[in-house]
C-alpha positions as CSV (number, residue, x, y, z in Angstrom):
1,X,126.7,133.0,39.2
2,X,126.4,136.3,38.7
3,X,129.3,139.2,39.8
4,X,128.4,141.1,42.8
5,X,128.9,144.6,43.1
6,X,131.3,145.6,46.2
7,X,131.2,149.1,47.9
8,X,133.4,149.2,50.6
9,X,131.8,151.3,52.9
10,X,134.2,151.1,55.9
11,X,137.8,151.4,55.0
12,X,141.0,153.2,56.2
13,X,144.2,154.7,54.5
14,X,146.0,153.8,57.1
15,X,147.9,150.7,59.2
16,X,150.1,149.9,55.9
17,X,147.6,151.0,53.5
18,X,148.4,153.6,50.7
19,X,146.8,155.6,48.4
20,X,148.8,153.4,45.6
21,X,147.0,150.4,47.6
22,X,143.5,151.8,47.2
23,X,144.2,152.3,44.1
24,X,145.2,148.9,43.3
25,X,141.9,147.5,44.7
26,X,140.0,149.8,42.7
27,X,142.0,148.6,39.3
28,X,141.9,145.0,40.4
29,X,138.0,145.0,40.0
30,X,137.6,143.5,43.8
31,X,135.5,146.9,44.3
32,X,133.1,149.6,42.6
33,X,133.7,151.8,45.3
34,X,135.4,152.7,48.6
35,X,134.3,155.1,51.3
36,X,137.7,155.5,52.8
37,X,138.4,157.4,55.7
38,X,141.3,159.8,56.3
39,X,144.3,159.4,58.7
40,X,142.9,158.6,61.9
41,X,145.6,160.3,63.7
42,X,146.3,163.7,62.3
43,X,146.2,166.3,63.7
44,X,143.7,169.0,62.3
45,X,146.7,171.3,61.5
46,X,148.2,168.7,59.4
47,X,145.4,167.3,57.7
48,X,146.2,168.4,54.4
49,X,149.6,167.2,54.7
50,X,149.2,163.4,56.4
51,X,146.5,163.2,53.5
52,X,147.2,164.5,50.6
53,X,148.2,161.5,48.4
54,X,144.8,160.3,49.1
55,X,142.7,163.4,48.5
56,X,145.1,163.6,45.3
57,X,143.6,160.3,44.2
58,X,140.0,160.9,45.1
59,X,140.3,163.7,43.0
60,X,141.4,162.0,40.0
61,X,138.8,159.1,40.4
62,X,135.8,161.0,41.7
63,X,133.7,161.3,44.7
64,X,131.5,158.3,43.2
65,X,134.2,155.6,43.6
66,X,136.3,156.8,45.9
67,X,134.5,159.3,48.5
68,X,136.6,160.2,51.8
69,X,135.5,160.7,55.4
70,X,137.2,163.3,57.0
71,X,138.4,162.5,60.2
72,X,137.7,165.1,62.7
73,X,138.2,164.8,66.6
74,X,135.4,166.8,68.4
75,X,137.6,167.2,71.5
76,X,139.9,169.7,70.3
77,X,139.2,173.1,70.0
78,X,138.2,175.1,66.6
79,X,137.6,171.5,64.8
80,X,134.6,173.1,62.9
81,X,137.0,175.9,62.0
82,X,139.3,173.5,60.5
83,X,137.2,171.4,58.7
84,X,135.1,174.0,57.0
85,X,138.1,174.8,55.1
86,X,138.9,171.4,54.0
87,X,135.2,170.8,52.9
88,X,135.4,173.7,51.0
89,X,138.6,173.1,48.9
90,X,138.0,169.2,48.2
91,X,134.4,168.0,47.2
92,X,135.6,164.5,47.6
93,X,134.9,165.0,51.5
94,X,131.3,163.5,51.7
95,X,131.4,163.5,55.8
96,X,132.8,163.0,58.6
97,X,134.2,159.8,60.6
98,X,134.1,159.9,64.6
99,X,136.6,157.5,66.4
100,X,136.2,158.6,69.7
101,X,138.8,155.6,71.4
102,X,141.9,156.9,69.5
103,X,140.6,160.5,70.0
104,X,140.3,160.5,73.7
105,X,136.4,161.0,74.2
106,X,133.1,160.1,74.9
107,X,129.9,160.6,72.8
108,X,127.6,163.3,74.3
109,X,124.8,165.5,72.6
110,X,126.8,168.7,73.7
111,X,129.4,167.5,71.4
112,X,126.9,165.8,69.4
113,X,124.5,168.3,68.4
114,X,127.3,171.0,67.2
115,X,128.5,168.4,64.7
116,X,125.2,167.5,63.7
117,X,124.3,170.9,62.6
118,X,127.7,171.5,61.0
119,X,126.8,168.4,59.0
120,X,123.4,169.5,58.0
121,X,124.0,172.5,56.7
122,X,127.3,171.3,54.6
123,X,124.7,168.6,53.7
124,X,127.7,165.9,54.6
125,X,127.0,162.5,56.6
126,X,128.1,161.2,59.6
127,X,129.8,157.8,60.5
128,X,131.1,156.7,63.9
129,X,133.2,153.8,65.0
130,X,131.1,152.2,68.0
131,X,131.8,149.7,70.7
132,X,129.4,148.2,73.4
133,X,129.9,150.7,76.3
134,X,126.7,153.2,76.9
135,X,128.8,156.5,75.8
136,X,131.1,154.9,72.9
137,X,127.8,153.2,71.7
138,X,124.7,153.6,68.9
139,X,123.0,154.3,71.9
140,X,125.1,157.8,72.3
141,X,123.1,159.1,69.3
142,X,119.5,158.7,70.2
143,X,119.1,162.4,72.3
144,X,121.1,164.3,69.4
145,X,119.1,162.4,66.5
146,X,115.6,163.2,68.2
147,X,116.3,166.5,67.8
148,X,118.0,166.6,64.5
149,X,116.1,163.7,62.9
150,X,117.3,164.0,59.4
151,X,120.8,163.6,59.8
152,X,122.5,160.9,58.0
153,X,124.4,158.7,60.4
154,X,126.2,155.2,59.6
155,X,126.8,153.5,62.8
156,X,130.1,151.4,62.4
157,X,130.3,148.1,63.7
158,X,126.5,148.5,64.6
159,X,127.4,148.4,68.7
160,X,125.6,147.3,70.7
161,X,123.0,145.4,68.0
162,X,119.9,146.4,70.0
163,X,121.0,150.0,69.8
164,X,121.9,149.7,66.3
165,X,119.1,148.4,64.8
166,X,116.3,150.5,66.6
167,X,118.0,154.0,65.5
168,X,118.1,152.5,61.5
169,X,114.3,151.8,61.9
170,X,113.5,154.8,64.3
171,X,115.4,157.6,61.5
172,X,115.3,157.6,57.7
173,X,118.6,158.2,57.5
174,X,120.4,155.5,60.4
175,X,122.3,152.8,57.9
176,X,124.1,150.2,60.2
177,X,127.5,148.7,58.9
178,X,128.3,145.5,60.5
179,X,131.8,144.4,60.3
180,X,133.7,143.0,63.7
181,X,135.8,139.6,62.9
182,X,133.1,139.0,60.2
183,X,129.7,139.5,60.6
184,X,127.2,138.8,64.1
185,X,123.8,137.0,62.4
186,X,122.0,138.4,65.4
187,X,122.8,142.0,63.9
188,X,121.3,140.6,60.6
189,X,118.7,139.5,62.0
190,X,117.3,142.3,63.9
191,X,117.5,144.8,61.3
192,X,115.7,142.1,59.0
193,X,112.7,142.5,62.1
194,X,113.5,146.3,62.4
195,X,115.4,148.3,59.7
196,X,115.4,145.4,57.1
197,X,118.3,144.9,55.1
198,X,118.2,148.2,53.0
199,X,119.1,150.2,55.9
200,X,122.7,147.7,56.3
201,X,126.0,148.8,54.2
202,X,129.0,146.4,53.8
203,X,132.1,147.0,55.3
204,X,135.5,145.4,55.3
205,X,137.0,147.9,58.3
206,X,139.8,147.7,55.9
207,X,142.4,147.0,54.7
208,X,142.2,143.3,55.2
209,X,139.4,142.0,57.2
210,X,140.2,140.5,60.9
211,X,143.5,139.8,61.9
212,X,143.5,136.4,62.1
213,X,141.6,135.7,58.4
214,X,143.5,134.5,55.8
215,X,141.7,134.8,52.1
216,X,140.3,137.8,50.3
217,X,138.2,139.8,52.4
218,X,135.9,140.5,49.4
219,X,135.1,137.0,48.7
220,X,134.4,136.7,52.4
221,X,131.9,139.3,52.9
222,X,130.0,138.0,49.8
223,X,129.6,134.5,50.9
224,X,128.9,135.7,54.7
225,X,126.0,138.2,53.7
226,X,124.6,134.8,51.7
227,X,124.2,133.4,54.6
228,X,123.0,136.1,56.5
229,X,120.7,137.6,54.0
230,X,116.7,135.9,52.5
231,X,118.4,136.6,48.3
232,X,120.7,137.4,46.0
233,X,118.5,140.9,45.8
234,X,118.8,141.6,49.2
235,X,122.8,140.8,49.1
236,X,123.0,143.2,46.0
237,X,121.3,146.0,48.4
238,X,123.8,145.1,50.9
239,X,127.1,144.9,49.1
240,X,126.9,148.0,46.7
241,X,123.1,149.5,46.3
242,X,122.6,150.7,49.5
243,X,125.6,152.4,49.6
244,X,125.2,154.4,46.4
245,X,121.7,155.6,47.6
246,X,123.3,157.0,50.8
247,X,126.0,158.4,49.0
248,X,123.7,159.9,45.9
249,X,125.5,157.5,43.2
250,X,124.0,156.2,40.3
251,X,124.2,152.5,39.4
């Protein structure tokens, strides 16, 4: 069977993973690209110091191979002033990553409207960790998306399934990344009925896969994709093509 390209759309440079480890994944041929988040715990004034090896590696490899999401804490004062400096300096930063549980806030229109304006002005995408709680799930983005429907948004973990599928169907630039203890078949079924497999991105929430898994996460990802998608073209779209289209990367 032909090789399947994998563009990992959900990855972290932390939890024991270093820039050297990411370089090894790319050089080993496991993936053709990684959309990687910077250190989720770094205070804004320590962003460059805490992420320098990753920023240097991404600059060397280029944003078609290692685009980065800058972790932003929307509840911290002057986040936009800090982030503006990062995006002016590093063109490998293609978007913003939110992780409200780590940062300690909930997703409100007051926070998201300003974020979407910032992202739209700079041509950035937004990606967010989601969990099945009212102000931390995909549905929390709906009011701001209605006012700014062109926003590029990636819903990490696809939580909740119904909300994620609805947003992907309703807005042209909303994508769903479904990793969480493997994949949930129900989410794939909903997406096929509403948003379709071309609005889904493959990701591992890496490094690694969920804690109890012993094996190669990328081999498992392809196997699960084949179980949940209708054909090989859909698998190829999910594993890499959709991410490249979202990021403006040619095949």
